[in-house]
C-alpha atoms as an extended CHARMM CRD file, in Angstrom:
* protein
*
       131  EXT
         1         1  UNK       CA             -7.1100000000      -10.8060000000        8.6420000000  PROA      1               0.0000000000
         2         2  UNK       CA             -4.3430000000       -8.4390000000       10.5640000000  PROA      2               0.0000000000
         3         3  UNK       CA             -3.1140000000       -5.3150000000        9.3030000000  PROA      3               0.0000000000
         4         4  UNK       CA              0.5850000000       -4.6230000000        8.7140000000  PROA      4               0.0000000000
         5         5  UNK       CA              2.5280000000       -3.9670000000       12.0020000000  PROA      5               0.0000000000
         6         6  UNK       CA              5.6730000000       -1.9760000000       12.2460000000  PROA      6               0.0000000000
         7         7  UNK       CA              7.1900000000       -3.8710000000       15.0450000000  PROA      7               0.0000000000
         8         8  UNK       CA              6.1290000000       -7.4750000000       13.7170000000  PROA      8               0.0000000000
         9         9  UNK       CA              6.5530000000       -6.6750000000       10.0240000000  PROA      9               0.0000000000
        10        10  UNK       CA              9.2110000000       -3.9030000000       10.0220000000  PROA      10              0.0000000000
        11        11  UNK       CA              6.6470000000       -1.8440000000        8.0350000000  PROA      11              0.0000000000
        12        12  UNK       CA              3.5390000000       -0.3430000000        8.4720000000  PROA      12              0.0000000000
        13        13  UNK       CA              0.9790000000        1.6830000000        6.4660000000  PROA      13              0.0000000000
        14        14  UNK       CA              0.4150000000        5.5380000000        7.3540000000  PROA      14              0.0000000000
        15        15  UNK       CA             -3.0120000000        6.8490000000        7.6110000000  PROA      15              0.0000000000
        16        16  UNK       CA             -3.5440000000        9.3820000000        4.3900000000  PROA      16              0.0000000000
        17        17  UNK       CA             -6.6560000000       10.6180000000        5.9010000000  PROA      17              0.0000000000
        18        18  UNK       CA             -5.0450000000       11.8480000000        8.8760000000  PROA      18              0.0000000000
        19        19  UNK       CA             -2.2290000000       13.3090000000        6.8010000000  PROA      19              0.0000000000
        20        20  UNK       CA             -4.9920000000       15.1590000000        4.9640000000  PROA      20              0.0000000000
        21        21  UNK       CA             -6.4220000000       16.3160000000        8.0620000000  PROA      21              0.0000000000
        22        22  UNK       CA             -3.4980000000       17.8880000000        9.3430000000  PROA      22              0.0000000000
        23        23  UNK       CA             -2.5700000000       19.8900000000        6.1770000000  PROA      23              0.0000000000
        24        24  UNK       CA             -5.4410000000       19.8600000000        3.5170000000  PROA      24              0.0000000000
        25        25  UNK       CA             -4.3240000000       22.5750000000        1.2900000000  PROA      25              0.0000000000
        26        26  UNK       CA             -0.7860000000       20.7740000000        0.7640000000  PROA      26              0.0000000000
        27        27  UNK       CA             -2.1050000000       17.1910000000        1.1360000000  PROA      27              0.0000000000
        28        28  UNK       CA             -5.0950000000       16.3600000000       -0.9960000000  PROA      28              0.0000000000
        29        29  UNK       CA             -6.3520000000       13.0080000000       -1.3340000000  PROA      29              0.0000000000
        30        30  UNK       CA             -9.1060000000       11.5980000000       -3.6680000000  PROA      30              0.0000000000
        31        31  UNK       CA            -12.7830000000       11.8290000000       -2.1070000000  PROA      31              0.0000000000
        32        32  UNK       CA            -13.6380000000        8.9060000000       -0.0770000000  PROA      32              0.0000000000
        33        33  UNK       CA            -16.1030000000        7.7100000000       -2.5370000000  PROA      33              0.0000000000
        34        34  UNK       CA            -13.4470000000        7.1900000000       -5.1740000000  PROA      34              0.0000000000
        35        35  UNK       CA            -11.0990000000        5.5670000000       -2.5430000000  PROA      35              0.0000000000
        36        36  UNK       CA            -13.9810000000        3.0730000000       -1.8110000000  PROA      36              0.0000000000
        37        37  UNK       CA            -14.7620000000        1.8170000000       -5.1210000000  PROA      37              0.0000000000
        38        38  UNK       CA            -11.8210000000        0.5590000000       -6.6220000000  PROA      38              0.0000000000
        39        39  UNK       CA            -11.6790000000       -2.6460000000       -8.4220000000  PROA      39              0.0000000000
        40        40  UNK       CA             -9.0030000000       -5.4400000000       -9.0830000000  PROA      40              0.0000000000
        41        41  UNK       CA             -6.2530000000       -4.0720000000      -11.4370000000  PROA      41              0.0000000000
        42        42  UNK       CA             -6.6170000000       -0.5010000000      -10.4560000000  PROA      42              0.0000000000
        43        43  UNK       CA             -3.8050000000        1.3650000000       -8.5180000000  PROA      43              0.0000000000
        44        44  UNK       CA             -3.6480000000        3.0300000000       -5.1570000000  PROA      44              0.0000000000
        45        45  UNK       CA             -0.8340000000        4.8370000000       -3.6920000000  PROA      45              0.0000000000
        46        46  UNK       CA             -0.1430000000        4.3620000000       -0.0890000000  PROA      46              0.0000000000
        47        47  UNK       CA              2.2300000000        5.7420000000        2.4250000000  PROA      47              0.0000000000
        48        48  UNK       CA              4.7870000000        2.9990000000        3.8510000000  PROA      48              0.0000000000
        49        49  UNK       CA              6.7930000000        3.5900000000        6.8290000000  PROA      49              0.0000000000
        50        50  UNK       CA              9.6530000000        1.1450000000        6.9030000000  PROA      50              0.0000000000
        51        51  UNK       CA             12.2050000000       -0.0040000000        9.5070000000  PROA      51              0.0000000000
        52        52  UNK       CA             15.9260000000        0.3570000000        8.3810000000  PROA      52              0.0000000000
        53        53  UNK       CA             19.4780000000        0.2110000000        9.8610000000  PROA      53              0.0000000000
        54        54  UNK       CA             20.3130000000        4.0170000000        9.4340000000  PROA      54              0.0000000000
        55        55  UNK       CA             20.7240000000        6.0900000000       12.3910000000  PROA      55              0.0000000000
        56        56  UNK       CA             19.8670000000        9.4090000000       10.4170000000  PROA      56              0.0000000000
        57        57  UNK       CA             16.3840000000        7.8910000000        9.6570000000  PROA      57              0.0000000000
        58        58  UNK       CA             15.5510000000        4.8880000000       11.3020000000  PROA      58              0.0000000000
        59        59  UNK       CA             11.8550000000        4.9850000000       10.0550000000  PROA      59              0.0000000000
        60        60  UNK       CA             11.7730000000        6.3900000000        6.3560000000  PROA      60              0.0000000000
        61        61  UNK       CA              8.3730000000        7.0720000000        4.7300000000  PROA      61              0.0000000000
        62        62  UNK       CA              8.1050000000        5.8570000000        1.1180000000  PROA      62              0.0000000000
        63        63  UNK       CA              4.9680000000        6.4540000000       -1.1470000000  PROA      63              0.0000000000
        64        64  UNK       CA              4.2450000000        3.6010000000       -3.2730000000  PROA      64              0.0000000000
        65        65  UNK       CA              1.7330000000        2.0730000000       -5.6470000000  PROA      65              0.0000000000
        66        66  UNK       CA             -0.2150000000       -1.0090000000       -4.9990000000  PROA      66              0.0000000000
        67        67  UNK       CA             -2.1730000000       -2.8530000000       -7.3570000000  PROA      67              0.0000000000
        68        68  UNK       CA             -5.8660000000       -3.8970000000       -6.0430000000  PROA      68              0.0000000000
        69        69  UNK       CA             -6.0530000000       -7.5700000000       -6.0910000000  PROA      69              0.0000000000
        70        70  UNK       CA             -9.3050000000       -7.9700000000       -4.5160000000  PROA      70              0.0000000000
        71        71  UNK       CA            -12.1100000000       -6.1540000000       -2.1290000000  PROA      71              0.0000000000
        72        72  UNK       CA            -12.3720000000       -6.9670000000        1.5780000000  PROA      72              0.0000000000
        73        73  UNK       CA            -15.4120000000       -6.2400000000        3.9550000000  PROA      73              0.0000000000
        74        74  UNK       CA            -12.9540000000       -3.3750000000        5.0460000000  PROA      74              0.0000000000
        75        75  UNK       CA            -10.9490000000       -2.3080000000        2.2250000000  PROA      75              0.0000000000
        76        76  UNK       CA             -8.6490000000       -4.2740000000       -0.2940000000  PROA      76              0.0000000000
        77        77  UNK       CA             -5.9830000000       -6.5890000000       -0.7490000000  PROA      77              0.0000000000
        78        78  UNK       CA             -3.3200000000       -5.1790000000       -2.8790000000  PROA      78              0.0000000000
        79        79  UNK       CA              0.2470000000       -6.1840000000       -4.3690000000  PROA      79              0.0000000000
        80        80  UNK       CA              3.1430000000       -3.7960000000       -4.0750000000  PROA      80              0.0000000000
        81        81  UNK       CA              4.1900000000       -2.5410000000       -7.6880000000  PROA      81              0.0000000000
        82        82  UNK       CA              7.3060000000       -0.5080000000       -6.4490000000  PROA      82              0.0000000000
        83        83  UNK       CA             10.2660000000       -1.4120000000       -5.0710000000  PROA      83              0.0000000000
        84        84  UNK       CA             11.2770000000        0.3310000000       -1.9080000000  PROA      84              0.0000000000
        85        85  UNK       CA             14.3760000000        2.4640000000       -1.9920000000  PROA      85              0.0000000000
        86        86  UNK       CA             14.8320000000        2.6140000000        1.6570000000  PROA      86              0.0000000000
        87        87  UNK       CA             15.6410000000       -0.7990000000        1.9760000000  PROA      87              0.0000000000
        88        88  UNK       CA             17.6230000000       -3.6040000000        0.3210000000  PROA      88              0.0000000000
        89        89  UNK       CA             15.5610000000       -6.2550000000       -1.6620000000  PROA      89              0.0000000000
        90        90  UNK       CA             14.5930000000       -9.2670000000        0.6290000000  PROA      90              0.0000000000
        91        91  UNK       CA             12.0170000000      -12.0190000000        0.4010000000  PROA      91              0.0000000000
        92        92  UNK       CA              9.8570000000      -10.4930000000        2.9570000000  PROA      92              0.0000000000
        93        93  UNK       CA              8.7570000000       -6.9870000000        1.5600000000  PROA      93              0.0000000000
        94        94  UNK       CA              9.4990000000       -6.1230000000       -2.2870000000  PROA      94              0.0000000000
        95        95  UNK       CA              7.8610000000       -5.6200000000       -5.5360000000  PROA      95              0.0000000000
        96        96  UNK       CA              5.0520000000       -8.5780000000       -5.8020000000  PROA      96              0.0000000000
        97        97  UNK       CA              4.1690000000       -8.1910000000       -1.8380000000  PROA      97              0.0000000000
        98        98  UNK       CA              0.9460000000       -8.6970000000       -0.9960000000  PROA      98              0.0000000000
        99        99  UNK       CA             -0.9570000000       -6.4760000000        1.6910000000  PROA      99              0.0000000000
       100       100  UNK       CA             -4.3700000000       -5.3820000000        3.2230000000  PROA      100             0.0000000000
       101       101  UNK       CA             -5.0970000000       -1.7940000000        3.3030000000  PROA      101             0.0000000000
       102       102  UNK       CA             -8.1660000000        0.6240000000        3.8610000000  PROA      102             0.0000000000
       103       103  UNK       CA             -9.5900000000        3.4340000000        2.0690000000  PROA      103             0.0000000000
       104       104  UNK       CA             -8.1620000000        5.6740000000        4.6880000000  PROA      104             0.0000000000
       105       105  UNK       CA             -4.6290000000        4.6590000000        3.3940000000  PROA      105             0.0000000000
       106       106  UNK       CA             -5.0410000000        5.6580000000       -0.0510000000  PROA      106             0.0000000000
       107       107  UNK       CA             -3.5840000000        8.9860000000       -1.2070000000  PROA      107             0.0000000000
       108       108  UNK       CA             -4.0000000000        8.7570000000       -4.8750000000  PROA      108             0.0000000000
       109       109  UNK       CA             -5.4680000000        6.3340000000       -7.3340000000  PROA      109             0.0000000000
       110       110  UNK       CA             -5.1090000000        5.4600000000      -10.9110000000  PROA      110             0.0000000000
       111       111  UNK       CA             -7.4190000000        3.1880000000      -13.3160000000  PROA      111             0.0000000000
       112       112  UNK       CA             -6.2370000000       -0.3100000000      -14.2500000000  PROA      112             0.0000000000
       113       113  UNK       CA             -4.6690000000       -0.9320000000      -17.4650000000  PROA      113             0.0000000000
       114       114  UNK       CA             -4.0770000000       -4.4920000000      -19.3140000000  PROA      114             0.0000000000
       115       115  UNK       CA             -0.9620000000       -5.0240000000      -17.3750000000  PROA      115             0.0000000000
       116       116  UNK       CA             -2.1550000000       -4.2020000000      -13.9970000000  PROA      116             0.0000000000
       117       117  UNK       CA             -5.5210000000       -6.4620000000      -14.9500000000  PROA      117             0.0000000000
       118       118  UNK       CA             -3.0470000000       -9.4040000000      -15.4610000000  PROA      118             0.0000000000
       119       119  UNK       CA             -0.9880000000       -8.7960000000      -12.5730000000  PROA      119             0.0000000000
       120       120  UNK       CA             -4.0930000000       -8.6070000000      -10.4000000000  PROA      120             0.0000000000
       121       121  UNK       CA             -5.3100000000      -12.1490000000      -11.3970000000  PROA      121             0.0000000000
       122       122  UNK       CA             -2.0800000000      -13.7700000000      -10.7600000000  PROA      122             0.0000000000
       123       123  UNK       CA             -0.9430000000      -15.5530000000       -7.7700000000  PROA      123             0.0000000000
       124       124  UNK       CA              1.1260000000      -12.8920000000       -5.4770000000  PROA      124             0.0000000000
       125       125  UNK       CA              4.7870000000      -13.7830000000       -5.4470000000  PROA      125             0.0000000000
       126       126  UNK       CA              4.9650000000      -12.7180000000       -1.8270000000  PROA      126             0.0000000000
       127       127  UNK       CA              1.3260000000      -13.7780000000       -0.2550000000  PROA      127             0.0000000000
       128       128  UNK       CA              0.0660000000      -12.0030000000        2.9150000000  PROA      128             0.0000000000
       129       129  UNK       CA             -1.2030000000      -14.3760000000        5.5560000000  PROA      129             0.0000000000
       130       130  UNK       CA             -4.7490000000      -14.3840000000        5.5700000000  PROA      130             0.0000000000
       131       131  UNK       CA             -5.5560000000      -16.3970000000        8.8270000000  PROA      131             0.0000000000
């Protein structure tokens, strides 16, 4: 399964581990052991770089929550649980968009709740191509 690509998709994920290595005292992330054991319904916060038509900030960064839907051999499939503020609503990337991610992308975690467990079990409104 391919990872999100900035040129192809208009957005991609930033590496949270790399940001932590660059400034560990001001950019803490959960321990790797925590980032590797998430279950469907749990929340993961990721950093998204999004292409926009704005000369002042053509590649804004947004930190948004995703709900873990399933585990994969390299990480997870999640579903966006936020609405990006840097772009207008569209049918390709919005709340409900499904995406693959790895533990290295995770900058924060939260435990599942009844609502997130229910959402994780439902079909994604905007599924990720799995081929």
